[in-house]
N, C-alpha and C positions, 0 to 999 in steps of 0.2 A: 658960591661960598656957603650959602645956607644950607644946601644939600650936603657939604663936605662937613660941616659942623654938627649936623643933626645927631649921628653915632655917639660923638664924644658927650653932647648935651644929654641924650638919652640915659647914657650909662652913669653920668654923674648924678642924674636925678634919681636912678633906681638905687645907687649907692647911698644917697642921701636918705631915701625911705628906709632902707635896711638898717640904718644907724638910729633910727627913731626907736621908742619903746616897742616891745614886742606887739603890744595890743593895738599899736598905731601904725604898724608897717603895712604897706600894699605893694603890689607889683603888677606890671601888665603892660600890654601895648596901649598907646594913647586911646583914651576913651573907654578902656576897660580896666576894673579895679580887682585885684585878687588878694584875699586876706593872707597874711603870713602866720601861720600857726605853728609856733615852735613846740607844741605838745606833741605833735606827730613828727617823728624824724625818720629819714631825712625830710627835710621841708620840700614839699612837692614843688617840681618846677612848674611856672605858669603855662598853660597852653594858649598858643596863638592861633588865630584863623589862617589858613593857607592863603597866600597872597595871589592876587589877581593880576597884579602890575607886571607887564613884560620887562621893562628896562629899570634896573636897580637904581638908575640914576633918578628916576621918577618916583621912587617908594622911599618911606620912612622906616628905617629898621626898628625893630622892637628894642626895648631896653635888654642890656645883658643881665642874666640871671646870676647872682652872686650872693652867697651866704656870707655875712658878716656877723661877728659877735656884737652884742648890744654895746653901744657907746660907752667907753671909760671902763668896760669890763677889766677886771685885773688879771694879770698873769697869776698862774696858781703853781706853787711849789710844795710837793708833799715829800718830805724826807722821813724815812722809816729806818731807824736802827733795828738791828737783829738781835735778839736774846739779851737785851740790857734790863736790870731790873730798876725799880723805882728809887732806890737807894744808890745808884753807881755814879750817875752824872754829877758833875759840880754844880750844874743848874738846879739840882734837887737835893743838895746836901751831901753828894757823894764824894768818893776820894779820887775819882778821875777827872782830871783837868780837861773841861771841854770848852775851850773859849768862844767857839761858835754859837753854840746853842744858848751860852750864857749871854753874849751879846745881844742876841736876838730876844732873849727874854728881858733883858734889862731895857730894851727899846720897845717891848710888846707884853705879853701876857703869859704867865705860867698857869697851867691848869693842873691842880692836885688831886683832882678826882675824875680822871680821864681813865677809861678801860678798854681793855683789848679782850680776845678770847680765850688767852692761855696757851695758843699754839700758833705757828706761823701761817700756814696755808690758810686756815680759818680766818684769821685776823686780815691777812691779805685780801681775801675774796670779800670779806664784809666791808673793809675799808675803801675798796674800789667800786662797791656797787650801792651802799646804802641800805643793804638788806642784811639780814642775820646769816651767820655762816652756813647753817643747815638749809636755807633757802637758796643758797648758792650751790648746793650739794657738796659742800666741804665740811662735813661734820669731823674730819680729822685731816690728816695730810694726804696729798695725791697718792702717795705709794701704798696706802692703806685704805683705800676705797673699797666699797662693797656694792652689791646691787640694790641696797635699800634706798629709797628716796631719802634725800638729805645727806646721802654719804657716797654717792656715785662718782665724786671728783670731776664731773663734767658741769660747768655753768651753764644753766639753760638759756635760750635765747630769750626768755621772758625777764631775765635778769641782766640788763645791759649795764655796761661799766660806766663810769663818769667819764673816762676817756672817750668812748663813743659818743656820749651826750655832747661833750664839748666839741669834739672833732666836728660832728654834724651841726654845731652852732657857730662854726668859724674860727675855732681855736687850732693852733698847731699842737700836737700832742707827742710825747716822747716818753720812754721809760728805760732807766738805766740801772742795772744790777739785778737782784734776784726777782725770778718770776714765781716759781713753785705752784702755779695755778692752772697748769695743763696737765691734763690726764696723763699718767705715766707712759701709758702704751701709745699715746698718740705723738710722743717725741721721737719721731722718726720721719724720713722723706716719705713714707707711706701716708703719713696723717691719719685722719683728718686733720688739717689745720686750723680749724675754726676757733679752737681756743688758745692759739698762739697769740702773743700780745699784738702783733700787727694785724691780727683778724679780730681783736677785741677793742679796738679803738685807738691804738697807738700808731702814728705814722711812723715813728722810728722806735726800734729796740735795740739794745746793745746790753747783753747780759747773759746769765746762766738760767738754765730751766729747772733745776733741782733745788732741793731744800738747802744745800751748802755747795761749797766749792774750794778746792785748793787754790788759795790766794796767789801762790806762787806761780801754778801752771793750771789755770782754769779751762773748762771746755766752754768756750764763748760763741754765742750766736750774733751776728749783726742782721737783723731781721729773722728769716729764716735760713741763712746761710752760716754754716759753721766756719769760724775764723781760724786762721793758721795760727798755732801757738807762737809767741814771742821768743826770740832767741835772746834778748836781753837779759843778762844775769841778775840784773837789779829789778826786772819787773815785779810789779804788785798790782793785782786787780783794782784795788782801791783808788790808786792814783790814774790806772787806766781809764776806768769808767768815769772819773772826774774830768779827765781830759776830754773823753768822748761828750760828755754832757755840755761841757763849756763849748766846745767847737759847735754842736748842734744849735746851742743857744745863741751864739753870735751870728751864725748863719741866718737863722730865724730873724733875729731883730735887724740885722743889715738888710736883708732883702724885704722884709715885710715889717717894719718898726711898729705900725699901727695894729698889727694883728697879735692877739694875746696867746701866750704859750702855756701849755699844762705839762710840767715835769713831775714825773713820779721818780724819785730818786731814792733806791732802796739797796744799800749796800749789803753784801754778805756779812760784814762786820757787824756786830761782834760775835756773830755764830761760830761754833767750832767748825773747822779747825782753826786756832788762834794763831794767825800768821801776820807777823808785823816785823819791819826792819829793826835790827838790834839796838839802833840808837834810840828808838822810842821806849824799848823795854829797859834800857839802861837808866832813863830819867826817873824810874820808879825803884831804884835799886835801895833795898832796905825799908822802903816804906809801908810793908805790910808784916814786918817781923813781929809787931803786936799781937797778930791773929785776928781771926774773925770775930770773936767775942768782944775784944775792945774795939774792932771797927765798927760792929754794930752800935756800941754806946756812943762813939765819937760822930758817927753820921746821924744819929737821931740827935744829938746837940746841935750839929750844924742845921739839920732840917728845921728845928724849932727856932734857931737864930734867924734863918733865911725866911720863916714864916710859911713854909710849904706843909708843916703840920701843926696841928694846935699845940699850944704851950703845955698842957697836961698830957700829951701822948706818951703812952708807956710802950715798951718794947714788948711784943707779943712773944709768947714763949718760943724757944727754939725746939724744933723736932728732936725728938729722944735719940734718934739715929745719928745725929751730929755730935760727935765728940767735942768735949770741952778743949780748947786750944792748949790750956795748962797741962792736960793729960798726955798730949802728944810727945812722941819721942823727938830727939834732935834732927833726925833724918827727915822725919816727917814734916816738922816745921820748916827745914830747909827747902825741901821740895815744894810744900804748899805755898810758901811765900814767894817762891819763884814763879809758880803758875799764875798768881795774881799780878805780879809785876808784868808778865807777857799779857794778861788780859788787859790791865790798865793802859798799857802803852798802845795796843790796839785800838782801844776806845778813844784815846787822845789823838792818834794817827787819823782814825776815820773822821773824826770831827774836824780836825785841821783840814783835811782834804775837802770836806764840805764847805769849809770856809772860804777856799779857792772859789768854788761855784758861786757862793753868795757874792763874794767880791766882784766876780766877773758880771754878774746880774747888775750889781751896783755900777759897775764901769759903763754900763750901756744907759745909765739913767733911769732904769726900770725897777729898781728895788723898791722905791716908794709905793709903787701900784703893784706889787706882787704879794699876793696872799700866801704867806709861808706858814705850814703846818709843820713843826719839827716833832716828831712822835719818838721818844726816847725808849724804845724797845717795842717789839710786835707781841710781846708776852713777858712775864717775869724772867729773872736771870735763870739759867739753865743748870739744873743739877744732875743732868745726864752723864756728866763725867763720874759719877759714883763717889764713893768715899776717898778714893786716892787720886782721883783725876786720871789721865790718860796720856801716854805717849802716842798711840794711834787709836783715834775714835773708833776705827773700824773693829776693834777688839770687842767693844760693846755690842756691836751689831752682830757678833759671832759668838758671845757667850764666854769669851775667854777674859780671865781676870788678869789684870796687871797690879803687880805688887809695887810697894814703894821703891824697893831695890831695883826693880825693873825699869822703872821711870827715870830713877836717879842717874842711870847710865846715859842718858840723854840730856842731863840737866843743862849744859851749855848750849845745846841745840834747840832747845824748847822755843817755839815761836818761828823757827827758821825752816827751810824748805825739806829739811831731812826729818821733820816730825809733822805729826797731824793730830795736835794736842788740844785737850781740854782740862779744865780745872776742877779741883776738888769740890763736892757739893756744899761743903761749909761756906765757900766763898759766895755762893748762890743765894744762901741764906742771908748772909750778910748783905749781898747786893740788893735783896728785896726788903731791907729795912724800912719802915718798922714791923713788917709783918712777918708771918711764920713761914709760908710756904712758897712754891716756885713755879716755874713753867710747868705746864701740863696739869696743874692743880687748878682747875677752872671755879672751884668751889671757894677759894680764898683770893684776896686781894693781892697776895704774894704773887699769884699767878697772873692776875688780870689788872693790877693797878699799874699804869706807866705815866711817867711824867710827859707832858706836851706843852710845847710852847707855839703861840700864835703870833705872828709878826706881819703888820700891814699898817705902815705910817699913814697912808693915804685915808684908811678907813678906821684906824684905832687910835683915839687921842691918847688913851693912857698908856704909861710907860712903866715898866718895872712892877706892875701889879699882879696879884695872885687872884685866880678866879676858882672859886670851889663849887661850881655848880657840878652836879653828877652827870656825866657824860660818856658815851661809848663810842667806838670807832665807826658804827653805822651812821653817826651823826655828821660826819666829814662831808660826805656827798651833798645833802640837803643844805648845809651851810654854803658850800661853793656855789650851788644852784641860786640860792637867794642873794649873794653878793653879787654874782654875775647877772642878776636880774633875768634869770631863765626860768621857765616853768618846768615842773617835773614832767617829763614825757610819759605820755599814756600807751605810745606805740613806738617801737623802735624796729627799723628795718622789716616792717611788716608784721612784727609780733606784738600783740597787746603785752604791757608790761605789769609784772608784779609790783604793787604800790611800793615805794620806798618806806622802810619800816623805822629809819631813824628821824631824828628831829634836828632843826638848824640851831647852831650855837650862837648864831649872830646876835641875839638879842643880849648875850653877856658881854659882847666887847664893851659897851659902855655902861653897863649896869652891874657892878660887883656884887650887889646884894639881891639880884632878882632871883626868884625861886627857880629851882631847876625844873626843865620841862619834859626831862626824860625820867620818868617815874617808875617804870617797870622794865626789868631785862632778866632775860634767863641766862645761864652759862652752862655748858656741857661739853667736856673732852673725855673720851675713854671712860666713861662712867663717873668721873668727878663732876658734880654738879651743883649748882646753886641758883637762887632767885633773889633778886633785888626788887624791893617795892618800898617806895615813899621812906627811905631811910633804914628800912630793915634789910638784913641779909641772912639767908637760911641757906645751908649747904652742908655737903657730906664729903669726906676725904675717902675716896675709894681706892686709891693707889697713889704712892709718891713716885716721883720720876725714877728714883733709884731701886725700887722695888719691883722685883720680876714677877711676883703674883699679886692678884687684887686681895685686898684685906678680908673680904668678905662676900657673899652673894649680894647681888643689886638689892634684893628686898630687905636685907639684914643691915644695910648699911646705917650708920649712926650720924643723925643731923645735928648741927650746931646753929646757934641763932645768936645774932649781933644786932644791937641797936648802933648803927653806924654814925648817928648824929652824935652821940656822946662817946663813941669809943672808935676812934680813927684807925687805930691798928687791929681791932679785931682781937682784943685781949680777954674780953669778958664774956664767956659763953652763957647766954640766958635761956638755953633750951629747956633746963630741969625748971627753971622758975617760971616760965611762960609757955607751957606747953600747947595752949590753944593758939597762940600767934604762930608757933613753930606748924602746928597742924594746918593753918590757914595758908601760910606759905608753902607748904609742901603741896596742897590741892592746887595753888595758884601755879607752881612749877608744872605739874602735869597738863593743866590748861594750856600754857604757853607750849609746852612740849608737843602736844598735838597740833597746836595751831602753826608751829613753825617746822614740822616734819623732824623733831629731835628723836621721836619713838620709831622703833624700839631701841633702846640703849644697847650700844655695843662696847663692851669693855674688854674685848680681846686685842692683843697687841702683836706679838709675833705671828700668831696664826694669820692674821690680816695681811701680812706680807707675801703670803701664798695665794696667787689668784684663784687657782683651783678650790681652795677652801672656802673662799668667800663669793665665788661668781663674778670676780672682775675679769673683764676682757684680757686676753694674753695672746700676743701674736704667734707665740709658738705653742699654743695649746694643742695637745694631741700630736704634735709633730715629734719625730725621733731623728730628725736630720735637717740640716741647713747648709746651704752652698752659698758662699760669699765670693767676692771678686776684689781684685786689687782695686785701691782708692777708696773701699768703704770704711769710713773712720768714725770714731766716736758713738759706737753702737751701745746704748745704755744697757744694763741688765734687765730692764723691763722689756727690751725688744729684741734681745739676743738668747740664743739657746742656752739652757741652763745645764751645765755639765757638772755641777757641784753634786756630791754624793752618789755619783753614778760611774760605771764603766763606761768609757767612750773612745772614739778614735778620732784623728785629726788627719786628713789626707790631702796633700798639696800637689800640684803639678807645677814643676818650676822649670825654667830654661836657663842654664848657666852659660854667660858669654865667655869668650877667650880672657884667660886672666883670672877668672874665677869670679865669685860673688859672695856678698856678705849682705846682712840686714834681716829685719824682721818679717816673717811669712805672716803670721798671726799672733796677735797678743791682746789679752783681756786684762784692764785695769793697769796698775803700777806699782810704785814703790811701797805703798802700804798694803799690798795684797794683790795677787793676780798671778798670771801666768804668760810665758812667751814661747814660741817656737820660731827658732831663727837660725841663721847660719852665721857662725863666728870663724873668720878666716877661712870660709868655704866649708866648714864643717856643721852638719846638722846638729842642733843642741835645742834643749828644752829646759826652761827653768820654771820650777813652781816656788812662788813667793809667799810663805805662809804669814801674813799680818805684818810684814816688815820685820819680823822677829827671827825667821829661819828660811834659807833659801836650799832649795834641792835641785841640782843641776844634773842633767843627763846628757852626756856629749859623745858623738861619734869620734874615732880617731882620723879618720881619713875625709879629706875634701871631697865635695860632689865634682864628677868629671864635666867637661864641656858638654852643652847640650841638654837634651830633656831627661828629666829625672821625677820619679814619684816618691816623696817623702811621706812617711805615715808616722804618727805617734800613737800608740795604744796605752791606756790607762786601766788597769785591772783593779777596781776598788775593792777594798776589804770587805765592806759590806757591815752588817750588824750595826745600824745606827747611823748618825750623821756626824760630818767633820772627821771620819776615819782616814786612814792612810791607804797604801796601795803600792802597785809597782808599775813604772813606766818603762815603754821599749820603744826605741827608735828603729825605723825600717826604712832602707832606700832600695826602691825597685823590688819590695817584697822581701828582702834579706835583712835579718836583724843586724843592727850595727852598734846598738848600745842598749844597756838596761840598768836600772837603778831603783831604790826604794825611796818612796816619798812618805815620810812618817806621819804627817798630819795635813789635813787639808780644811780649808774655810767651808763651814756648814751653810752660812746663810747669806753671805754678801761679799763682794769685792770691794765695790767703791759706791760712794754716794753721787760721784761726778764723772770719773774716768770710765771710757767705754772701750769696747773692742775695736781694734784697727786691723786692717789687712794691707800688708807691704810696709808698715811702719809701726812704732810704738810712740804715739804722741802724748803729751802730757808729762808724766813721770816715768821713769824707767822701771819695768818689772825688776832687772837686775843692774847693778853698777858695772857690770861687765861690758855694757856699751853705753853711748850717749844718745838720748833721744834727738831727732825722730828715728835714727838708725834705719833709714829707708832702704829697701831691698834693691840691690844693684843689678839684678837679673830681672826676668819676667816671671810673673806669677799667673799660672792659669786659674781654674776653679780650685777653691779651698772647701773640703766638705767636712762638717763635723757631724758624727754619727753616734747617738746613744745606744749602749748596749743593755744587758739584762732587761729585755724587752717583756719578758713574761712577768717578772716582778714588777716592772715599771707600769704595766698596764693594769695590774691588780691594785696598785697604788693609785693610779689615776682614776679607776672605776670607783675606788672608795672616796676619793676627794669629790668626784662626780656626785656620788650619792649624797655626800654632805651638802653639797651647793644645792642640789634639787630639793633637800628636804628645807633648806633656807627659803629657796622660792616658793615651796608650798606654803610655808609659814606666813610669807608676805601676802600671797593671794588669799589666804584664809583670812 
């Protein structure tokens, strides 16, 4: 009996050891003691001497090695809303009812001086690592990465995520929603997959990889496996991701109730496209007819009453480009009010879904010991919709202007699956009340100040109080580590770590008046830059989100200076009155910029979308053809050959069964821009969809015969610039069967989320002539896309390569 009990006794004793404080834990076989050092991850397994006992019945087994989180370590839930400004949520005086964050705030703490980076990828990288965004190599979004350190879009191994730190310390970890932290050229089965969420510390990932997604028809991954699109006509990703998060949490707590979890819950809401069921939009009917100027005043009054801004706070000036609401036409007022109704419904819907997750955690009895960070926005409200807003956000990325009358045609459909909409910039200004600027403007609190709520009943006694300590998104990780009683790791997976650059906020939980411990912080996005130091903020507006050109060269930027201790809204520029302080802060910015790999500043925007111009890796670099096969789906524009602004051919070998065949042979993107080569009633057909605004269809009159055929589509581009038209011709077995004119093409991008598909059109349809996925009912052999105009293309590639070489030379110099 003693021999039978020995393994159980040994295991229990070792588990007890790991439950001790980190500094006191030991492990090993009887008579041997090993220290447990949590600063080196993974924690090394103890080594045991080789046994010399012949019969296991006569031997004492060593204790089982198991990593457990420190005793009573809390669960951690980070909720990150997308593109919501400081003045939009009701929890911070805004007009959008968000009951979940309000409830958490009323039972926890509101932070009214919490800051992000002013852009999504950088904020998320900094949030999950505790290091500044340039130290994560995310000086901008993944799709505009360059070869410069700080901008490569590839998080280095020396900057481990908090998910990896917690996983290696005994936590279960999961990520639901938006990623946007994986290099754009790495999002394919070819990999490398090192920077996918499940290789960055998350046991579970369910979400999308880019900066935004169609909420009605998203391209979703479960781990690294693409998920087949839902056929439910009422499907919306916000509900889907919440369901998946609840399921995972319930599994985790049912099977391992004592094991803490870390959930990173990052909806695509409320980033464009604004997609929400109509019942939520209808709740806000008429509630924004007063316009954005009056809304700013109403929001500030509520903020003062709520105590999230000082009583003497003034509205900062409105940008000159934003028209007064009173000056707008009736049609403008009608459209713009509707756009804000859609956005508000989206915000309340997202928060209500989050409430289901919080309630599910509460039902397990775990909410009291769950440290919740609810961050209301990864940057300021987005003004990327321009002065009129957008029916289809992809027009913005292709330089196509949408008029008020154009968008009014879709008035009743805004928010639904037939639109890909955004609101007018005036609402972003109102959404960032009481500040002036918006998302992308890292030099203003309008771009970087976001409301945050912390809720942890077991660890925070205060309820409904405001905390005004100055903090930044990099402070979340050290706060989690302190609360969980875990040391900052010095080595993770064999790589020495860059020290965490944030500071813990835990001191503020019980000390409303404690002085801020985060005293210096730089900001920089696309040349918009600022420095905070001991209550002072100096910065320069290099370009607003709606501006297509930078205001002036970097060296000639005009700096502003604010004393944030007495000027909460940054309404009183002191640059002229205190030039010495301004100069001091400008010098401090340069010092911090060198320290954190911010230099050289890169204010290019559209140019950075071209890999050849900035030296970013490109899977198709130098290639003039690509052969794909049936079943290859979801290939993003970053990994698929680029046919835009080029003559090209598409050739496919097909085998038609008896009775004929229909379906898509090859399609790229969908309803809001793209193209499709398909058989309709057996007839070869090609449709080009120009931004959902105009469709051009070329179709043969005869169906394909039974058996094998070769279908080709040739496009002769007009040339002489980008976005031009051309002539398309269909061939069957070398014989022309149809030809037609395509008047306009998209110059710069088809979709932020929909990919290219062989043998189907997944997501949304390129043409309403068929219903997705419209799978091909015959057999498809190889499909080859070949680019033409090679001589001209080679010259262009050589010129771009020359520019890239010059950039690299500048870096080495």
